[in-house]
C-alpha positions in Angstrom: -83.2 -5.1 40.5 -84.6 -3.7 37.2 -85.5 -5.8 34.4 -83.9 -4.3 31.0 -86.3 -6.0 28.6 -90.0 -5.3 28.9 -90.9 -9.0 28.3 -89.0 -12.1 27.6 -85.4 -11.1 26.3 -85.6 -11.3 22.5 -83.8 -14.6 21.1 -84.0 -16.8 24.2 -87.9 -16.6 24.9 -87.7 -20.6 25.2 -84.9 -20.6 27.9 -86.1 -22.4 30.8 -83.0 -22.8 33.0 -82.9 -21.8 36.5 -80.4 -19.0 37.7 -78.0 -19.9 40.4 -75.2 -18.7 42.2 -72.3 -20.3 44.0 -69.1 -19.3 46.0 -66.0 -21.4 45.3 -64.1 -22.4 48.6 -60.8 -22.0 46.5 -61.1 -18.2 45.7 -64.3 -17.0 47.4 -65.4 -15.7 44.2 -69.4 -15.7 43.9 -70.3 -16.9 40.4 -73.9 -16.4 38.8 -74.9 -18.7 36.3 -77.7 -19.5 33.8 -79.0 -16.1 33.6 -82.2 -15.9 31.6 -83.6 -12.4 32.6 -81.1 -9.5 32.6 -81.3 -7.0 35.3 -79.8 -3.9 36.5 -78.7 -3.6 40.1 -78.9 0.4 41.0 -76.2 2.0 43.2 -76.8 5.7 43.4 -74.2 7.9 44.9 -74.9 10.4 48.1 -77.0 13.4 46.7 -74.5 15.7 48.2 -71.6 14.4 45.9 -73.8 13.1 42.7 -72.0 14.3 39.6 -74.7 13.3 37.3 -72.3 10.9 35.4 -73.3 7.0 35.3 -71.6 3.7 34.7 -73.3 0.3 33.4 -71.1 -2.3 34.4 -70.6 -5.7 32.8 -68.8 -8.5 34.9 -66.7 -11.0 33.3 -66.8 -14.7 33.4 -66.0 -16.2 30.0 -69.8 -15.8 28.9 -70.5 -18.8 31.2 -70.8 -17.2 34.6 -70.6 -13.6 35.9 -68.3 -12.6 38.7 -70.7 -10.4 40.0 -68.6 -9.1 43.0 -65.1 -8.0 42.3 -66.0 -7.3 38.8 -69.6 -5.9 39.5 -70.7 -4.8 42.9 -67.7 -3.9 44.5 -66.8 -1.7 41.5 -70.2 -0.1 41.8 -69.4 1.0 45.3 -66.2 2.5 44.4 -67.7 4.4 41.6 -70.2 5.9 44.2 -67.2 7.2 46.2 -66.4 9.4 43.2 -70.0 10.8 42.8 -70.7 8.4 39.9 -74.1 6.4 39.6 -73.5 2.7 38.9 -75.7 0.1 37.6 -74.5 -3.8 37.6 -75.8 -5.4 34.6 -76.7 -9.3 35.0 -76.4 -10.2 31.1 -77.6 -13.3 29.6 -74.8 -16.2 29.6 -74.7 -19.7 28.0 -76.8 -22.4 29.4 -74.6 -24.7 31.6 -75.0 -27.6 33.9 -77.3 -29.9 31.5 -76.5 -33.3 29.3 -76.1 -31.1 25.9 -73.5 -28.4 27.5 -70.1 -30.0 26.1 -71.5 -31.0 22.7 -72.9 -27.5 22.2 -70.4 -25.5 23.7 -69.0 -23.7 20.7 -72.7 -22.6 19.5 -73.8 -21.7 22.9 -70.7 -19.4 23.4 -71.1 -17.7 20.1 -74.9 -17.3 20.9 -73.9 -15.9 24.4 -71.4 -13.4 23.0 -74.1 -11.8 21.0 -76.5 -11.7 23.8 -74.0 -10.1 26.0 -73.9 -7.0 23.5 -77.5 -7.0 23.0 -78.2 -6.5 26.7 -75.5 -4.3 27.4 -76.8 -2.2 24.6 -80.4 -2.4 26.1 -78.8 -1.4 29.6 -77.5 1.7 28.3 -80.9 2.5 26.8 -82.8 1.9 29.7 -80.1 3.9 32.1 -80.5 7.0 29.5 -84.4 6.8 29.3 -84.5 7.1 33.2 -81.6 9.6 33.6 -84.2 12.2 35.2 -85.5 9.8 37.7 -81.8 8.9 38.9 -80.7 12.6 38.6 -78.4 11.7 35.8 -77.0 13.8 32.7 -78.4 11.6 29.6 -74.9 12.5 27.8 -72.8 11.0 30.7 -73.7 7.6 30.4 -70.7 5.2 30.5 -70.1 1.5 29.8 -67.4 -0.8 31.3 -66.8 -4.3 31.4 -64.2 -6.9 32.7 -63.0 -9.9 30.3 -66.3 -11.2 28.6 -68.0 -8.1 29.9 -65.3 -5.9 28.3 -66.3 -7.7 25.0 -69.7 -6.5 25.4 -68.6 -3.1 26.3 -66.5 -2.7 23.2 -69.2 -4.5 21.1 -71.6 -1.7 22.0 -69.0 0.9 21.5 -68.5 -0.2 18.0 -72.2 -1.0 16.9 -74.9 1.2 18.7 -77.6 3.8 17.8 -78.2 7.2 19.2 -80.1 5.7 22.4 -77.6 3.1 23.2 -74.3 5.1 22.4 -72.1 5.0 25.6 -70.6 8.3 26.2 -67.4 6.9 27.2 -66.2 3.3 27.5 -63.9 1.3 29.7 -63.0 -2.4 28.6 -60.9 -3.8 31.3 -58.8 -6.9 30.3 -61.3 -7.4 27.6 -61.7 -10.1 24.8 -61.7 -8.7 21.8 -64.4 -9.0 18.9 -63.1 -10.7 15.9 -63.5 -7.6 13.7 -62.8 -4.0 15.0 -64.3 -1.2 12.7 -64.5 1.6 14.9 -67.0 4.2 14.0 -66.7 7.8 13.8 -68.8 8.4 16.8 -67.1 5.9 18.9 -66.6 7.1 22.7 -63.4 8.0 24.5 -61.9 4.7 25.7 -60.0 3.7 28.9 -58.4 0.4 29.4 -56.1 -1.6 32.0 -54.7 -4.8 31.6 -51.7 -6.8 32.8 -48.8 -8.0 30.8 -49.2 -11.4 32.0 -52.6 -11.6 31.1 -53.6 -14.1 28.0 -55.8 -11.5 26.9 -53.2 -8.7 26.5 -53.0 -8.9 22.8 -56.9 -8.3 22.7 -56.7 -5.3 24.8 -54.0 -4.0 22.5 -55.9 -4.5 19.3 -58.7 -2.4 20.7 -56.7 0.2 21.9 -54.6 0.4 18.3 -57.9 0.3 16.5 -59.1 3.5 18.8 -55.8 5.3 18.0 -56.0 4.6 14.4 -59.4 6.2 14.3 -58.2 9.1 16.1 -60.7 8.4 18.9 -59.1 9.6 22.3 -57.9 6.3 24.2 -55.7 5.5 27.2 -54.3 2.3 27.9 -52.4 1.2 31.2 -50.7 -2.1 31.2 -49.2 -3.5 34.5 -46.2 -6.0 34.7 -48.1 -8.2 36.9 -51.8 -9.1 37.8 -52.8 -12.0 35.5 -56.3 -11.9 34.0 -59.6 -11.0 36.1 -57.6 -8.7 38.9 -61.1 -6.6 39.2 -61.2 -5.1 42.6 -59.0 -8.0 44.2 -56.5 -7.3 46.8 -53.1 -8.4 45.5 -50.5 -6.1 47.0 -49.4 -5.3 43.5 -49.4 -2.0 41.7 -52.1 -3.3 39.3 -54.6 -2.4 42.3 -53.8 1.3 41.4 -55.9 1.0 38.2 -58.8 2.3 39.8 -56.7 5.7 40.4 -55.9 5.8 37.1 -59.6 5.4 35.8 -60.5 8.1 38.5 -57.9 10.5 36.7 -59.1 9.7 33.5 -62.7 10.7 34.3 -61.6 13.8 35.9 -59.5 14.8 32.6 -63.0 14.0 30.8 -64.6 16.5 33.1 -67.1 13.6 34.2 -66.3 14.2 38.0 -67.7 17.5 38.3 -71.6 18.3 38.8 -73.2 18.1 35.5 -74.6 21.7 35.9 -71.1 23.3 36.2 
């Protein structure tokens, strides 16, 4: 794992909580909590199939935890099959498990929202800065996220500089920022969400904002799937969102070798 900040992450230098993981017996989802030192886990495709395209992945978890597998590592392994390098971002989440958690819930959530965007922005910078090391094209660095991670991905697409601008963005069933002002240099967007997801309206808000700004956007809405489907096996058409994303990446020219 690669730290994304050269020293203590800015804004949380005083944090002392201990990162932890647990797997719930109810759903077998591995949850990471109390992240204080953001890192990237690198997944590089086989050299023979590598395209030079990369994706930073932001798992979801309501800014409290990170669903690190079905919205992170499993997605990375799938992207590798397409020749896409993947980088799973473990970003900072709100402190939990202490006596002040409930009393400070609103304040902590708001802070974590800003931190998620800051960490995602920094992650794009790190991947772009080391593109040559990993055999990547610096103009093919994408950013995707799920739920809260989708909030972070959309936030970076809305506010970035030249070094942190993602070249394409994919918020999947995202929470939407309160204010959406799409800049002229916003990247092309891909989205997938289910009709029975409580965050459907958030996703549609983001999509409509992109369309009103005349920035290319694609949205897939499935009849069933709920929230948090990620890479879960559900025996529903919503599982094919990865096929649609593969098609979209291909249309963008991102699945050809960068030299072609």
